[in-house]
N, C-alpha and C positions, 0 to 999 in steps of 0.2 A: 641729884643726889646719886643717882645710880652712875652719873657721868664721872663725878668726883670718884667714884670705888673705880668706875672703868681706869680713869687714869692713873689712881696707883696702882693696879694691878698693869699698868703698861710701864708705869716707872721702873717696877722690879721685876719685869721682864726682860725689859732696855738692860738691866745689869745683870739679869742671870743670863741671857743670849738675845744678842743685836737681834736676830733673825726673829725672834718671837715678840721681842719689843716693834720692830717695823711693824710683823702683821697685827699687834693689840692696836697700834696708831690706825691703821688702813680700816680696821674694825671700827674703832670711833669715831675716824672722818666720814668710813660709809654712811654712817647716823646723822654725822653731825660734820658735816663737809667745812662748817668757819671755823671749828672748835681751835682754839690760838694754842692750848696747850701740849694738845698732841703734835701740832705745827712743831712746836718749838721745839720739841721732843727731838724730833727729825733732823731740823734745823741743828741742832744740839750733838748729833754722832759725830765723832770725831773719825780720823782716816782708819782708824784699827779695825771697830765697827762698822764701818761703812766695807772694808775687806772682808770681814766674814758672812757680810749680808753676800757682797757678790761669789766668796765660794759656793755658796749655798744657791744662789742663781746659775752657777757655771754647772753644779750638778744635777740641777733642773734641765739644763739644756742637753747634756749628755745622755740624760736616760730618756730623751725623746720629750720633754715637758715645758715645750717651749712658753707657752703660754700662761701655765705658772710663774715663768723666770721673771717673764715680762711683767706680772699683776706683781711679783715682789720688789722688781727693780724702779717703778715708776712712779711710786710715792717716795720714796726714796731722793730720785733721779730729779723729783720736780722741786724738791727742797737743795738741791745740792746741782745746778745747771749746769754748770761749769766743769766740772768731776771728771776729767777726761776719763777714768777710769770707767766708771759709770756708765755715762754716755757710749762708750765701744760697747760696752757690754750687750747696752739697751738695740743698739744697731744693730749688733750680732741676734740679738732674740725676736728682732724685724725681721732682719731677711728673714730668718727661718721661718716665720710667720708667712713673707710672702705680702711683706708692707714694705717694698724696697724704697716707696714712695714720701714714706714718712722717714727716712734715716735723715737726708740732708737738713732740712729744719729741727731737727734733733741734736745733730751735730753742732748747730749755729753756733751756739755759748761758747763751747766749749774751744769750739776752730777760732772765734776772738778773741779768746784769753789763751790762747796755743799755738798761736799762726804757724808755728814752721812743728808743729808734732806731724811726724810721716804715717803714724800712726794711723791719727784722726782721716789725714788724708788719703790712705789706704782703704779704710772701713766708708769713707763715700764715697771714693771710685769704684770701689764694688757693687753698694747698692744703685749711683748712675747707669752701670754698665749690665745691671738686672734688669733698671726702668729704660732700656731702651737707650741712653743719655752715655753714647761709647765716646765720643768726642772728649765730654767735660769729663769724662773717665780718664780719658789719656792724660789728660791736662795736669790733673790731679796725680798725676802717680808721676808726670814726667819730673815734677815736683818735687815729690817726695825721696823719689830715687837717690839721687845725691845727697840729701839729707839724712839716706840709711847705706852707706855704701856697703857694699856687701852684703845687703837681705836680700836673700833668695827669691821669697816668695814677693817681694813688691818690684822686682827686675822682671821676675818672670812674667806675673799680670802685665807688667806695664808690656812684654812681650806682645802677650794673648791679643791686648787691645788695638798695637797697634795692627798685629794680623789681621782680627778681624775690619779692621778699616783701610787694607789694601798698602800699608804701610810695610812691605815684606823686608825690606833691607833695614829700617827701625825696626822691624819685631827682631831679626835675627843678632843685629848689636846688643837687645837688652835679656835675649836669650843667652848669650856669648858673659855679660856681666852675671846673669844669677848662675851658671856653674860656675863663674871662677870669682864667687864670693865665697864666705867661711862656711858657706852649708854646702853645695855643693851643690844647689836645689834640683830632686831627682827630676820634676817635673819637668825642667827646662831644659835638661840632657833630652828629656823624648823631645819637647818642642822642636828644639835644634835639631836633631837626629830628623827629623819628619821634614824641614827645609833644606839641609844642604849636606852635600859629603863629608860624613866626618874622615872616612877613610883620606882625603885631601890634604890632612892636616895628623901629623904621628902623634904628636905631641897630644893634642885636643882629643884623637880616638884612643890615647893610652890613660886618660886621665879619666874618660867615660870607664873602661875597662877594668883601671884600677877601685873606681867605685863600686862598677859591678862585682867583685871579688868581696865586697866589704856587708860579711854577714852579721853585723851589729844595725847595719841599718834596720827602719820599721818595714814589715812587710808591706807597706804601698809603695814607699821606696825600693824596693828592690822589684815589685813589679813594673814600675814604670820606667826600670835602669833597664828589664830583660826587655822589655817594648824596643827600648832607643838601639839598645845594642841590636837587636831584630833588622833594625831600620837597618843601621851600619852595615850589618852582614849582606843585607840585598842588594844594598847600595855596592858592593863586588863581587857579586853573581855566587857566595856563598850560601847554597840551600840548606844545605844539611845543619851549618851553624844558626843558621837564620829561625827558621821551623824550629830547634832545639829551645833557644831562646823563647820563643814562642811559646814552645808547652810552658815554659818553667813561667812567664808574664801571667797566662792564661790560668795553670795550676794555681799561681797565686791570688791571682782575683776570684776565681772560684772559691775559695778556702775563707774570704773575708765575707761576699757575696754570694749565699746559699741560695738556688733558685731552683725550681721545679716547672719547667715548660710547660711538661706532662699537665700538671694540676693548672695551669693558666690555661692549654688551650681549652680544659673542662668548661672552665666558666668562661672561658668567650662564647664557647657554641652555645650554653646553656642563657647569656644574657640575648644572645641572638634568636633564639627561639621563644626567648618575651615578647619577641618583639613582631607583634602581627604582621602579615603581609598586606592586609588592609589599611595599612598606614601610608602605604605609597603614596605621595600626595602628587596633584596638578604641579607638573614643573611653569616657573615662570621664570623669566628671564634673568640671565646669572648675575650674580652678586659676590659670591662667594665661590671658591675653585679647592679644593682637596688635591692633595700631589701625594699619593698614600704607593707605597712598595716595602723594599725593604729596605733596608738603611743600604747606599754603597749600591744605590741601584740606578745614581741616575736622577735622584728626586731633586738635588741641589742645581744641578744644570739647568734641569727643566724650571725651577721656579726663576731663576737669573735671567733664562730668555725669556718667559714671561712677563717679569717686571720692568724690562726693558720696554714694552708697550704702553703707549702712555695712558691708557685706562687701567691699567691696573700695578697694584701695586703689592710687592712678595713679602712676606710679613713672615718668613723664616719659621722655625718649628713651635708652633705655638701648643701647649699640654693641658687646653680646656676640657677637647674630646675626653681624651685619655684616662683625664682625674674625673671630669665627672659625670661619663655613661656609670664604670663602676658603679662609683658613690652613689647614683640613684637608684640603679640594680637595685643595689644592696637591701634599700628599700622597700621596694613592690613588688607585690606577687607578681602584676602584670603591667606592661605600659598602658598608661593611658593617653590621650590627647593632652590633658592639664602636663601632666608631665614631658611630654616632648616641646609641649610650649615655653615651659618652663629650659627645659634643655638650648631650647634654638635661641631665648632671649640672652641666655648667661652668655652661651658659645658669640653669639652677635656683637654684644657687649665686650669682648674680651677681646677679641677684633679689630672692632674700632677702637678700644682702646691704644692697639697694637699698630693701629695706622699712624703715619706720619704727614697725609698727605689726602688727601679729598678723592682718590681715583674711584673710580665706581664699584670695581673689582677688587675683592680680599684675593690674595692665595695663602694660605696654611698650607708648608711642608713637610708636618709630620709624618713621619713614615709609619708609625705604627698605627694611625687613625686608620687604618685601614683592615683592621679587625671592627672598629664600630664605624666605617661609617657609616652602615644605614641606618644608624641612629641621626646623624647630622643630616641625611635625604629626608628621614620622615618629617624633621624637627623645621626643616629651610625649607620651602619649594624651590628657593632661589638658590641653590646651592647644584654645584655641580662635582663631580671625583674624574681624575685621571690616577687612572691605575699604570705606573710605569714598568716594565718588565724586565730584566739585564738576566745572560745566561745564567742559571743558580747556581752554579756549582760557581763559576768565578765573580763571585758577588758573595759569596758563601765562604770561597778564601779570603777573599777581601774583608770581610769581617773578620775574620779571625784574626789578620794580621792585624787590624787595629786595636788600639787602648783610645774605647769613649772617656770623655771626659767624664759623663755623667749617665747613670740607666742602662737598658740596653744588655739587664745582664745575663740574658742567654745566651750574648756575642761571644763567652769564652769558652765554650764547647762546642765540640763540631756537631756532635749529635742534637745538642739544643738549636742549634741555627739551621741547619735542617728539618728538623720539628717545626721552626717557625717558617722558614720557604714555602712548607708545606701548607701550615695553618693558614697564613697569610694566600697564599691561592684558593686554598677553599674556601676562606670567607669572600674574597672577592666573586667567586664563581655562585656565592650563594647572594652577595648583596647584587650581581648583574642581573641575575633572574627575577630579582622583586624589583631592581630599579634598571629595565635595559636600555632606557632611554636617556639614563642622566649619567651613566658611567662611559667612559671611554676610554680604552686601552694603547701606549705606546711599547715600543719596544727601544730598549737604550742604544743597541745597536744601529736599526734605522734612523731614529732619531739623531746621533753622530756621524752615518754616512750621509743621511741626505736634510741638514737641518731644516732647511727654506721650507721644503715641499711638507717637511714632517710638522713643522710648526703653523705652517699655513693649513694644514689638514684639521688641527687639532683648534686652533684660533675659530675655525668654520662652527665645529664641534660645542664650542663654547658659545657658539652666537656671535663672534667678537670682529671687528674686520681686521683684514691684514696689515701690518703696520712694517717699514721697513726698519726700524730700528730693532725689529725682536728676528727679522726673515735675514738680518745680516748680523748676528750675534757672534761678536772678536772674543769675549771675553768678561768674565761679569765687573761692574762697579760698585762703589757704594759696600753697605755692614755685609759680609757674611760671618755668619757664626757657627758656623756644621764644621765637621772632620775634615770637607771638603774646600775649605776656606781658601786654600793655595790652588789646587788645579781646577778650579774652578775660574780662575782669573785670566787663563790661559786658554788660545786658540782650542775650538773643540776639539778633541785629541780622538780617532775613529777606532771602537774596540770592535775586536773581528769574536763572533762567536767561536766558543773551545779556543779558547786561547788559555787557560787554567790546563789543561792539558802540560805546558812548559813548565809546570811544577811537579809532574809526577807522581811520584809515590808520597811524597808530602800532603796527598790533599785526597789521597784514596777512602778514605772513612766517608769521608763529602762527596765524591762520585762514586762510594756502592749506593745513597742513600739518594741521592737525585741526579742520577744517568738518565732514567725514563722520562723527567721532567725537562735535563738539558738536551738531551736529544728533540724532543717534543721543539722548545724553543729554537734548534739550532733551525729545525723544519719551517717552522714559524715568519723566522730571520728574510732567509732563503728566497720563500712566497716572497714576503713585503715587498723584500730587496727588488724581485724580479717584475711586480707587476710593475 
């Protein structure tokens, strides 16, 4: 009798509100999974009713409640597996929850029913890219782009996939298609300006400048266009124009991404205080290498050099530590051996899952791991850390000129960049005091001046033999997903300490805050190169 009453209420709810109807059917099926009438009600929902549920799920997602959105969608999509709109919405929710590996299977039925749907192809491509299947993602987007000519987002993503794979000519072609489409995709302008000098094509530069004057564009578009215009100005040596554009772009980012670097620094120091020095473990043979430092300090270059070694696989930037350490710390009064064991297992599982081969040594080059590196060393006796340092003012200026694809919200104010630089140095000094034999330092300027000798020294510190493949590095091959994707495919370019001085007053705030550190760095470089 109770089930019948529940079914009557579900029928009425479905008439009053499809969302409430779905929730009522979910409740019945939760208690009686094989209930036929409840399943029949879900199967009978028409397109208009399904669109109402989609709208509610989208609202939940926009509010950050992706788990609730997925829970609302799944019972409905289970009974309408080939509905492309439902499949896309569910795939987006899965992506936001980090479940990209489930997306291809979820999209299989609608892909069979709609084999030429570019939206389904593009969504699967995004999931495959996030799951590390870049070649498959590029192939999907290469099919989707001609089916949706003028779609800037699809063309731009195709360009990004090709750039990661090292096909820079193909990437440029896709970015050009994206900026010439009907929406003149702002992100593609940013990517194109980073690859080529638009000053050499007056019509294209004029189009970019025209888009940059469009005050009706969303703030994110205006931000990306400002960075693209800054790149173009830098190409022609117009520093005042470039830095004015950079100030605009950075200010727009700060408006939409509020950030408190001082508060973050306090949290990082408090976390470190809760990790007692007694947790320093006896080192074991190296299996994991963390390359840490500031963004734009050479972490990608060093990872690519090491990746050329047959015993090493570079995994790019893994966010496991920077996510797991604060999450665990927030639940602990103090760190315990059990908590560290859990962290170590979680981190190793993530690295192993990201690996494509069977190299015995895995490299995580997430720069921000500098703030939590000690936790990895305490959790994994087989872990080592390489801290790469670059002239702090040159590094900070490079960060401020960069519009990152995600994260790094400290990077859009000079004061915050300087604070992060100082925090990174302070934390690495702290970790070195606790783990003196498991952290080594390399200077970017020394690595680029004498790469073979410095690489040999680093390998010795890791307990690994030298190998000609990385000692004679001449440019990256394979996938590169960071902001340095273009630069690391070129032969090593030597960077001189103090090169930032050519930027003059435009980086004065950075020079004021970091001058002492920059002077010490120049002295360290001179001593290392003289030795």
